N, C-alpha and C positions, 0 to 999 in steps of 0.2 A: 576486226572482235575478238574477248577472250571464247568468246559465246558465240559460236558458227548460226546461222541456219543448219534446219536437218529433216528430211519431207519425212521421214521415217518416226519421230518423235512424238505426233500424234497416235502411231499404233501403240510404243512402248507405252505412254500414258493409260493408250484405251487396254492394253491387254493385262496391266496394274494397277489400274482402277477397278473393274472388274471384277479380277482376282478378290484387290482387297471389300468388294464388297458383298461376295457370295459367302468370302466367311463370317464376315459382317453379319447375315440374312442364317450362315448356319446355325450362328452363338443364338441369332433372336431367334431357331425353331429349338433352337436343345438341338442339336444331329447329335443322333447317336456317334455315324462316321467321326466328327469331333472329335470327341469324350474321349473317344481308341486314340486320337492322334496325339490327345493331347499326355493322356495316363502315359501312353508306351513315349514319346520323347520324354516325359519330367522323371519316368521311372531313368535314363541314361543322367542327365542330368543336375535329377534336384536332390537335396541332403536332405533329409532324413535326416538327421544325427542335426540338432541346433545348440551342441555345444562349439564354442569357440574352436576358433586350429587357424591353420598358416593357411592352410586353405579359404577358409570360412571369410576368414582377414583378407585375402586378398582378392576373393568376389568379393566384398563390402566394395574394400578402395577401389575395384574399378565404377562399381555401380554407382558411386561417388564422383570418379571421372566424372562418370557419363552423367550425373544427374542433373536434370528441368534444371538448377540452381547453375551449375556448374557451367551449363550450355549457354547462354544468356552471357557468361561471364568472357566463355571462348568467342562466342561470334561479334561482341561489344571489342575484343581484341583483336582480331581479323577486320573484322568493321577501319580499326582506328589505323594497325599497317596500311590498307588499303588507299586510305584518305592523307597519310601520309609520303606517299608512293603518288600520288596524284591522279588515283584510281578513286573519285570522290563517287562517281555514280557505279560500280560493282559495292564501292563500301558502302552502300544504302540497300543497292539488291544483298547484298549477303544479311541482313539484316532483316530487312523484308521477309525473305523466306527465309528465315529459320524462325522467323518470331510469326507468320503467317501462316505454315505446317503444323507448329505448335497450335494453335486457333484451333487450325483440324483437328488437329487432333482433340483435344479441346469438345467441341460437337461430337466426335465422332464416340467419345467415352460417356459423354451423357444423353447420348440416341442409345447405343446395344447400350448400355448399363452394366458390364458382369462385375460378377461377384470377383474378389481375390481368390484364391486360392486358401483356404484354413489357415494354414501354418503361417500366412505372411503376419510380418513384424506388425506393430501401433505403427510405426512412423508411414509406411509402405499403407497408405488412405488411398479413397478413390474411387472410383473404378479403375476397371484392368484389362479393360482392350478399346483403342492398342494400349504398347507400352511407350509412353511419356517420353523417358528413357532412352529410348528405342531408335524411337521415333526424334524429337531433339539431334540428338547426335550424325545418324543418319545425314540430319542436317546438314548439319557442321560438318561431320566430312565432305558431303557434298560440293558447299562451295568451297573447302579446301584444293576438296579436287579441280571443280570447274576454272575459278581464279585463281587461286594461290598459287598452289603446282606451276603450274605454267611459266611461270615467275622463275622459272627456276633454271637454270644451262642445263646441267650434264641430267641428262638424260637418264645415268641410274640411279642420282639419288631421285628422278620424277618417279621411275619406276615406286621403289621401293617406300617410300612417301607412301606412295600410291593403295600397295598391296602392306603396310603396317597400318593404317588407316580403315581400309576393308577388313581385315583379323585382329579389329580391336572394337566394331562395332558386333562381330562375328562373336567376340566371347563376349562384349557388352549382354549381351542378349543370354545367351550362357548363363551367366551374374544373373539376371535379375529370374530367368528359375530357378536355380540353386538355392539361390536364398529368399524359395515362394512366393514370389515380388509377382510373378507373372502366370500362370499357365505357355506355354509353347508358341502358341497360336499365335497368343499378343503379341510376342514378339515378334511374330512374320506379319503381322496383318501392320505394324508398324515399318516395317519396311517395307510391303507394297506400297502405304500408304504414300511414305515420303519420298517413295522414288517416284506414286503419280505425279506428287506437285510438285518435284524439281522438274520435270519437262512443263509444268505448264511454267513455274517461273522463268524457266530459263528462254521460253517464249514471248513472257511478257519481257526479258528485258532484251532481244532484238529486235521484239514493235518497238518499247518505249523507249529505251537508252538514247536514240539519236535523237528524238525531236526532243528529251533532254536537255542534252549535251547546247542544245540549239537558241532554245529558248527558255534556260531557266540559267540565269548572272551564276548564282554562288557552286554551281558544277560546267561550266562554259570550256575550263582549260583541261577535264575530267575527260582523262584516256580511258579510252568506252571493248 
């Protein structure tokens, strides 16, 4: 199978999940420590000058590429590619993983109800924690690394693509802080939630994929 059993998966889920809950609880408690961390990192990456410029245009473009609407497009393209190569179950898993993670992120937003930075643009509405952009593209990158990159034969190409995907997630997080769309902790929380959800999604794939292949006719010839 593309995704293999891993005894340490539950440990990764527990660590990332607990850290996410701790961050959410600190936000709800208006923790001074968290406010200091946000202010420190925001001073490093945020742009106090709201005028248009090359860097702002670049950050806006990066933010657009990693936006929830674009994440849906990337997800559908990945699923279409996988389905065409007889990886039907991985294609369905890809859609469920990204959509399921986005739903969890939306639920978390409405539980924590953190307001965005006061300097945020009008189009960045809704709650701030966790970042939907970072969470969504993290999941897109995860499914690419887990079910698409392994199909590439050359190891050097696989390694380069993985590094580029990780770097883009980091740069996307920086762009959201730069544009005052989120606090730094919002992007960190998004990564933690996404990583925890990926562990669950992998476990579900291992548990369900073989049974789905046997019992559901439309995917009986799918590779898993």
